[in-house]
C-alpha positions, -999 to 999 in steps of 0.1 A, spaced: 117 -107 -169 90 -100 -143 104 -71 -124 80 -43 -113 93 -7 -110 81 18 -85 70 51 -102 73 84 -83 59 117 -93 82 147 -97 81 153 -59 92 117 -52 58 105 -39 50 69 -49 21 69 -74 22 37 -94 39 4 -101 48 -2 -137 63 -30 -157 100 -29 -165 91 -24 -202 70 7 -194 97 20 -170 125 17 -196 103 33 -222 96 63 -200 133 65 -193 143 63 -230 117 90 -240 132 113 -213 99 114 -194 115 99 -162 148 95 -144 161 65 -125 163 71 -87 189 52 -67 189 45 -29 208 78 -23 181 98 -42 205 104 -71 188 106 -104 200 93 -138 189 100 -173 187 72 -199 223 79 -211 236 81 -175 219 49 -165 231 31 -196 266 42 -187 262 32 -151 249 -2 -161 282 -9 -178 299 -8 -144 274 -31 -127 282 -68 -126 250 -77 -107 217 -59 -102 187 -69 -81 162 -64 -109 183 -79 -136 194 -66 -170 180 -61 -205 204 -69 -233 201 -54 -267 224 -60 -297 244 -29 -289 243 -25 -251 231 -40 -218 211 -19 -193 200 -26 -157 163 -26 -150 156 3 -126 138 -4 -94 126 31 -89 119 59 -114 106 95 -110 85 112 -136 100 145 -147 68 165 -152 39 148 -134 35 162 -99 -1 152 -91 -12 124 -68 -37 96 -76 -72 102 -65 -85 71 -48 -102 57 -18 -88 32 7 -104 -2 -2 -126 -19 23 -105 -49 31 -97 -68 63 -61 -58 62 -70 -21 56 -95 -22 85 -68 -36 108 -44 -8 96 -70 19 100 -77 10 137 -40 4 145 -46 -33 152 -65 -22 184 -98 -34 198 -121 -4 195 -138 -13 227 -110 -20 252 -81 -3 233 -57 -32 235 -33 -36 206 -33 -72 194 -21 -95 166 -46 -102 138 -54 -137 151 -68 -122 183 -89 -96 165 -123 -98 149 -143 -75 127 -174 -63 146 -206 -49 132 -214 -20 157 -250 -23 147 -256 -60 143 -265 -73 109 -296 -88 124 -308 -52 130 -299 -40 95 -262 -30 102 -242 -24 71 -209 -41 63 -189 -10 54 -166 17 70 -196 33 87 -204 2 108 -173 -20 111 -146 -18 138 -119 -41 151 -127 -60 183 -107 -84 205 -123 -118 209 -134 -113 246 -151 -80 237 -167 -95 206 -181 -124 227 -194 -100 253 -211 -78 228 -226 -107 208 -256 -97 188 -263 -64 207 -256 -28 205 -224 -17 224 -245 1 251 -268 -29 256 -236 -50 262 -221 -25 286 -194 -16 262 -182 19 251 -166 25 217 -132 41 222 -126 43 185 -159 49 166 -163 36 130 -148 60 104 -138 59 68 -100 64 65 -88 92 44 -66 85 14 -31 95 23 -21 102 -13 11 118 -4 24 89 17 4 59 6 0 37 -24 -25 10 -32 -7 -21 -44 -22 -53 -58 -14 -83 -37 8 -99 -64 33 -70 -62 64 -78 -42 75 -47 -23 112 -43 -29 135 -31 -1 146 -2 -23 110 10 -23 105 13 14 119 48 19 93 61 -6 64 44 10 53 55 45 21 35 48 10 8 24 -27 -2 20 -29 -35 3 -55 -42 -23 -67 -76 -12 -102 -90 -11 -121 -88 22 -121 -122 37 -153 -137 48 -152 -128 85 -172 -127 116 
């Protein structure tokens, strides 16, 4: 069994991804309820009873000597209402997300294979590789700018480099090995993926 379970806080904001063992433990200890796709909630006893009527379940079942229970896909904590404090990780995917897959010089929205990461202040002049100096750039603008400042290349930054704010109420950082289930989507407005920044231009 390798099913991951989306954990919501009391206000139904996504805050964590837990193992199925941890999720069932929280449910059994009455610290959480199962949440279905219609936003109905189930206690451990209710979910155990519901499981008796299910012939199939996307996350599978756990069988004990006395009963069989479906592995929940989403649970909500009964008391915890805080949000995780975090920062958006500096990754290629998150940079694309932050700038809306647009070239920060010409404003065109493009697929990732037509976008580069550009150092506003070139590295050769001491420019940092962080949120304060990296923007997305289409290939033509990137070639035009080359190893110069935007003004020197006759370019204007339409979207200046900024650090994205953590949208704790609507975002969740996932590790790349988590498979986002369809049943999670309604609880996740904007996902920032925790992947390493690829070696880029």
